[in-house]
C-alpha positions, 0 to 999 in steps of 0.5 A: 300903838306907837309902832302902828303909827310909825308903820303907817307913817313909814308906809305913807313915806315909801308910797310917796317916794315910789310915786314922786321920787326920781325915777318914780312912777310919775316919771315912768309914765312921762317917759313912756309917753315921750317914748311913744311920741318919739316912736311916732316921729321916727316912723314919720321921718323914716317914711319921709326918708323913703320918699326922698330916696325914691325921688333921688332914684327918679332924679338920677334915672328918669329924664322925664321926671327931671324935666317935670321938676325943672319946669315946675320948680325952676320955671325952665322951658325948652328952647323955642317954646313960647310962654304966655302969661295971663293977668288974673282978674 
């Protein structure tokens, strides 16, 4: 009977070690979730990088796009243009 108790206690201790020790199953699932989140973030950043590359190509080669950005973002106007500003009610 004592051997059976030691076996059960040892088995229980091993199960606890497997589940909760350093690099146990609990940590494995936490790391797996972090990996999934990082892969999602990497995909988002890659898509953003691609959009920025396309914008760089347009800024370097398309004069109309460059003018649009200058007007919209920088508030620039062509020489001789008249700007009207209206008050909002």
